[in-house]
Structure formats: structure tokens, C-alpha cells
Legacy VTK file of the C-alpha trace (Angstrom):
# vtk DataFile Version 3.0
C-alpha trace
ASCII
DATASET POLYDATA
POINTS 115 float
122.385 85.354 41.246
122.908 88.527 39.196
121.074 86.954 36.263
118.098 86.053 38.458
117.958 89.618 39.782
118.259 91.006 36.271
115.377 88.821 35.052
113.189 90.005 37.918
114.247 93.623 37.458
113.353 93.625 33.763
109.712 93.339 34.791
109.838 96.307 37.185
109.231 100.022 36.698
112.182 101.900 35.220
112.567 104.133 38.287
112.998 101.031 40.437
115.545 99.310 38.208
117.837 102.032 36.917
120.256 101.958 39.868
120.346 98.150 39.794
121.168 98.102 36.089
123.781 100.846 36.436
125.624 98.530 38.827
124.869 95.413 36.750
126.388 96.970 33.605
129.492 98.019 35.508
130.051 94.333 36.273
128.746 92.893 32.983
129.235 95.549 30.285
128.830 93.062 27.429
125.503 91.605 28.469
123.643 92.354 25.250
120.372 90.750 26.267
120.037 92.850 29.405
121.314 96.001 27.720
118.567 95.514 25.169
115.899 94.873 27.820
116.940 97.928 29.811
116.905 100.161 26.722
113.423 98.886 25.848
112.261 99.733 29.374
113.715 103.243 29.047
111.957 103.683 25.691
108.628 102.483 27.113
108.640 104.789 30.139
110.294 107.799 28.469
111.481 109.356 31.712
113.258 112.681 31.673
116.464 112.527 29.626
115.635 109.015 28.346
117.115 109.747 24.923
120.427 110.881 26.406
120.559 107.856 28.740
119.980 105.460 25.845
122.501 107.242 23.630
125.125 106.911 26.375
124.394 103.214 26.815
124.595 102.604 23.079
127.806 104.621 22.673
129.552 102.593 25.335
128.252 99.166 24.372
127.032 98.805 20.811
130.308 98.144 18.991
131.831 96.261 21.931
128.892 93.911 22.419
128.096 92.101 19.199
124.584 91.027 20.104
121.872 90.999 17.440
119.108 91.836 19.956
121.027 94.926 21.008
121.434 96.010 17.364
117.727 95.416 16.763
116.909 97.559 19.803
119.263 100.216 18.444
117.244 100.288 15.220
114.000 100.576 17.192
115.518 103.529 19.044
116.609 105.175 15.776
113.169 104.704 14.231
111.488 106.274 17.274
113.851 109.220 17.621
114.296 109.849 13.877
110.664 109.343 12.867
110.182 110.631 9.348
113.900 111.112 8.691
114.168 108.327 6.108
117.754 109.054 5.072
119.057 108.757 8.654
117.089 105.546 9.207
118.410 104.056 5.946
121.984 105.037 6.843
121.597 103.390 10.259
120.185 100.230 8.700
123.151 100.019 6.348
125.540 100.534 9.264
123.801 97.827 11.315
123.737 95.349 8.433
127.441 95.983 7.835
128.214 95.360 11.513
126.171 92.201 12.057
126.754 90.688 8.633
125.155 87.319 8.062
124.843 86.254 11.674
122.395 83.360 11.846
120.192 85.266 14.311
120.091 88.456 12.241
117.087 87.491 10.098
114.678 89.962 11.825
117.010 92.869 11.032
117.413 91.799 7.411
113.644 91.417 7.051
113.086 94.865 8.570
115.768 96.334 6.303
114.135 94.896 3.182
110.710 96.244 4.197
LINES 1 116
115 0 1 2 3 4 5 6 7 8 9 10 11 12 13 14 15 16 17 18 19 20 21 22 23 24 25 26 27 28 29 30 31 32 33 34 35 36 37 38 39 40 41 42 43 44 45 46 47 48 49 50 51 52 53 54 55 56 57 58 59 60 61 62 63 64 65 66 67 68 69 70 71 72 73 74 75 76 77 78 79 80 81 82 83 84 85 86 87 88 89 90 91 92 93 94 95 96 97 98 99 100 101 102 103 104 105 106 107 108 109 110 111 112 113 114
């Protein structure tokens, strides 16, 4: 039932879903797919303190939840917040590639890295 609610919530406005996902991630902290979806929603709506909220989510989940979608979302976040800072973006790409390795689902990250 939590998964059904999470799927429905992903399509809602960020102000309506933030409390639901706070509770959801307390119960399922390693749910990479939904962490990624929630971060994307935060990035789309850019509410007050959205950068800090995303940084906190990533700090607590990124290295514990080895999910390629979450790493891809992390790179999207870095590219948005570090726009124009090529050295930081390159360093983050190298870190991500090191962490995910040759996971079969990591092709989009490798392709983005090569571009």
C-alpha cells in the first residue's frame, strides 16, 4: 500500500507530498526510485530551501542506496547547482562513475560522462 501511495504522490505538487515522503523515507530509507522521484519534484518546484533539502536527502542516502537512478538524479542536481563550474561537475562525474562502476543499468551515466 505504501508503494501505491508513493506512485500517486509522485504526481502531486511538492507542497502536498513532502510530509508523506518524509514519513515514507523514515520507513524505507533505501528506496532509490522514490528518493530520485522526490528529488526531481523538489528540483522542479524549487521551493524555499530546496537545495538544502536535496543536499540532506543525498547526504543520508546516496552512498547507502546503490541505485543508478538516484546517482543520475544526483548528477542532474550537481549540474543545476554548479552550472558553469566544469571542474566540480567533472569531479562529481568521476566520483559517481567510481561508485556505480559497470552496473548494467549505468549506461546513461557513462554516456553523459563521455559527452
